[in-house]
C-alpha positions as CSV (number, residue, x, y, z in Angstrom):
1,M,19.2,-21.7,-52.3
2,K,17.2,-18.8,-51.7
3,S,14.4,-21.3,-49.9
4,M,17.0,-23.0,-47.9
5,I,18.1,-19.8,-46.4
6,A,15.1,-19.1,-45.8
7,V,14.0,-22.3,-43.8
8,A,17.2,-22.3,-42.3
9,L,16.9,-18.3,-40.9
10,A,13.1,-19.5,-39.7
11,A,14.6,-22.4,-37.9
12,M,17.0,-20.3,-36.2
13,A,14.7,-17.6,-35.3
14,M,12.2,-20.5,-33.5
15,A,15.2,-21.8,-31.7
16,L,15.9,-18.5,-30.7
17,A,12.1,-17.7,-29.5
18,S,11.6,-20.8,-27.8
19,G,15.0,-20.2,-25.8
20,C,13.5,-17.2,-24.7
21,Q,11.0,-18.6,-22.4
22,K,11.8,-19.9,-19.2
23,P,10.8,-23.9,-18.4
24,E,9.7,-24.5,-15.1
25,D,13.1,-24.6,-13.9
26,K,14.1,-26.5,-10.2
27,R,17.2,-24.6,-10.2
28,I,16.6,-21.6,-8.6
29,G,19.4,-19.0,-7.3
30,P,19.4,-17.6,-4.2
31,A,18.2,-14.2,-4.9
32,E,15.4,-15.3,-6.4
33,Q,15.0,-17.8,-3.1
34,A,15.1,-15.0,-0.8
35,G,12.7,-12.6,-3.3
36,R,9.7,-15.8,-3.1
37,E,10.4,-16.3,0.9
38,I,10.4,-12.3,1.0
39,D,7.0,-12.9,-1.1
40,R,5.7,-15.3,0.7
41,A,6.6,-13.7,4.4
42,A,5.0,-10.2,3.3
43,S,1.4,-12.2,2.1
44,V,1.1,-13.8,5.6
45,A,2.1,-10.6,7.3
46,G,-0.9,-8.9,5.0
47,E,-3.4,-11.6,6.1
48,K,-2.2,-11.3,9.8
49,L,-2.7,-7.5,9.5
50,D,-6.2,-8.3,7.8
51,Q,-7.2,-10.4,10.6
52,A,-6.0,-8.2,13.3
53,A,-7.8,-5.1,12.1
54,S,-10.9,-7.1,11.2
55,K,-10.7,-8.3,15.1
56,A,-10.0,-4.1,16.4
57,G,-13.3,-3.2,14.0
58,E,-15.4,-5.8,16.0
59,K,-13.9,-4.3,19.3
60,L,-14.6,-1.0,17.8
61,D,-18.4,-2.1,17.1
62,Q,-18.8,-3.4,20.1
63,A,-17.4,-0.9,22.1
64,G,-19.4,1.5,20.8
65,Q,-22.5,-0.4,21.3
66,K,-21.8,-0.2,25.1
67,L,-21.0,3.2,25.1
68,D,-24.5,3.8,23.3
69,Q,-26.2,1.7,25.9
70,A,-24.3,3.4,28.9
71,A,-25.5,6.9,26.9
72,Q,-29.6,5.4,26.8
73,Q,-29.5,4.6,30.5
74,A,-27.4,7.9,31.9
75,G,-30.5,9.3,29.9
76,E,-33.3,7.4,31.5
77,K,-31.9,8.0,34.6
78,L,-31.4,11.4,34.1
79,N,-34.9,11.9,33.3
80,T,-36.3,9.9,36.3
81,A,-34.2,12.4,38.9
82,T,-35.3,15.2,37.1
83,E,-39.0,14.2,37.8
84,K,-38.2,13.7,41.2
85,L,-36.5,16.8,41.5
86,G,-39.8,18.8,39.4
87,E,-42.0,16.8,42.3
88,K,-40.2,18.1,45.6
89,V,-39.7,21.8,43.8
90,E,-43.7,21.7,43.1
91,Q,-44.2,19.9,46.8
92,A,-42.2,22.5,48.7
93,G,-43.9,25.2,46.5
94,K,-47.2,24.5,47.9
95,E,-45.9,24.2,51.3
96,M,-44.7,27.7,50.9
97,Q,-48.0,29.0,50.0
98,D,-50.1,26.9,52.6
99,S,-47.5,28.3,55.1
100,A,-48.1,31.8,53.8
101,R,-51.6,31.2,53.8
102,E,-51.6,30.6,57.3
103,A,-49.2,33.3,58.4
104,R,-52.0,35.9,56.6
105,K,-54.7,34.1,58.7
106,E,-52.9,35.0,61.9
107,K,-52.2,38.6,61.0
108,N,-56.3,39.1,60.7
């Protein structure tokens, strides 16, 4: 008798345990359907945001490279202009020395 009760209890426990597991039920409620659609939309939006961020990062990298090139070119032009200015100042200094020498010669 005890064994029959034990078998019956075991059978009921197994039935309850298997009843707790949800089989792949094609019948879902409107709230579950809405939740799934929200999850899908969030996933798609996340992927699009990732793509947009990646493109923005690439554009920023390109802009940074262009700025670096422009700065390098500006530096080179500034160096060239400085050299030319130095040459002109040097030439003006020589002309001033020559004028001073001639003025002294005329004075003597």
